[in-house]
C-alpha positions in Angstrom: 95.8 124.5 161.5 92.4 124.1 159.7 92.4 122.1 156.6 88.7 122.4 155.8 85.7 123.9 157.9 85.4 120.3 159.4 88.8 119.1 159.8 92.4 120.6 160.9 96.0 119.1 161.0 97.4 119.0 164.1 101.5 119.2 164.4 103.3 117.7 167.5 104.9 121.1 167.8 103.3 124.3 166.5 105.0 127.5 167.1 102.8 130.8 166.3 103.8 134.3 166.0 103.2 136.9 168.9 100.4 138.2 166.8 98.3 135.4 167.3 98.0 136.1 171.2 95.3 138.6 170.3 93.4 136.2 168.3 91.2 133.5 169.9 91.6 130.1 167.9 88.1 128.8 166.5 87.7 125.2 167.2 91.1 125.0 168.8 92.5 125.8 165.3 94.8 128.9 164.6 94.9 130.7 161.5 97.7 129.4 159.3 99.0 132.7 158.6 100.3 132.7 162.2 102.4 129.6 162.2 106.3 130.0 162.2 107.8 126.4 162.1 105.8 123.3 162.7 107.4 120.2 163.8 106.4 116.7 163.3 107.8 113.7 165.1 107.4 110.4 163.1 107.1 107.5 165.6 108.2 105.1 163.0 109.2 105.4 159.2 107.4 108.8 158.0 104.3 108.4 156.2 102.0 111.3 155.8 104.6 113.6 157.3 106.5 113.5 154.0 103.7 112.7 151.5 100.2 114.4 152.0 100.8 116.8 154.8 103.7 119.0 153.2 101.4 120.0 150.3 98.7 121.0 153.0 101.2 123.0 155.0 102.7 124.5 151.9 99.5 125.6 150.6 98.6 127.4 154.2 101.8 129.3 153.6 103.6 127.8 156.9 107.1 129.0 156.2 108.9 126.1 157.8 108.1 122.5 158.4 110.4 120.1 160.3 110.0 116.4 160.1 112.0 114.3 162.5 112.1 110.9 161.2 113.4 108.8 164.3 113.5 105.5 162.2 116.0 107.1 159.7 117.7 109.0 162.2 117.4 112.3 160.2 115.7 115.5 159.9 113.9 116.9 156.9 113.6 120.5 156.7 111.0 122.0 154.2 111.2 125.7 153.4 110.2 128.3 150.9 106.6 127.2 150.3 104.9 128.3 146.9 101.4 126.8 146.1 101.4 123.3 147.5 104.9 122.5 147.3 107.9 123.3 149.6 110.7 124.6 147.1 113.5 123.7 149.5 114.3 120.3 151.2 117.1 119.7 153.3 117.9 116.2 154.9 120.2 116.4 158.0 121.5 113.2 159.7 122.5 112.2 163.2 125.7 114.0 163.9 124.6 117.1 162.1 123.0 120.4 163.3 120.6 122.8 161.4 119.5 126.4 161.8 115.9 127.0 160.5 115.8 130.4 158.2 115.1 133.7 159.9 111.4 133.7 159.1 110.6 131.6 162.2 111.2 134.8 164.3 114.2 133.5 166.2 117.8 132.4 165.7 118.2 128.7 167.1 120.4 125.8 166.1 119.1 122.2 166.6 121.3 118.9 166.8 119.5 116.2 164.7 120.5 113.4 167.5 118.8 115.5 170.2 115.6 115.7 168.1 115.6 111.9 167.1 115.9 111.0 170.6 112.6 112.7 171.2 109.6 110.5 172.5 106.3 111.5 171.8 
């Protein structure tokens, strides 16, 4: 996802919509309009994942951002971007599940325990 002409943000797991298939990404970056959810997996306590990066993704209009906080054994789900802010922030802990909103283009439910067990 481009953040400037000379830089780009690289989520751990980006999911783009089917309309992106017809477009060749420039400099290995898709237009942010094609992203559905993006997932970041924090190796330790989340730093940029929950501070600087949300503003960039919200400003780009990415509808759902999921941050897997392995150290805290929780998942933070950010939705409803407006300007450079996600208006909805949900935190789910180990033993819980979450279903992203329909804006991602699919119906899927995730177990937090499965996601915090992921190794990058």
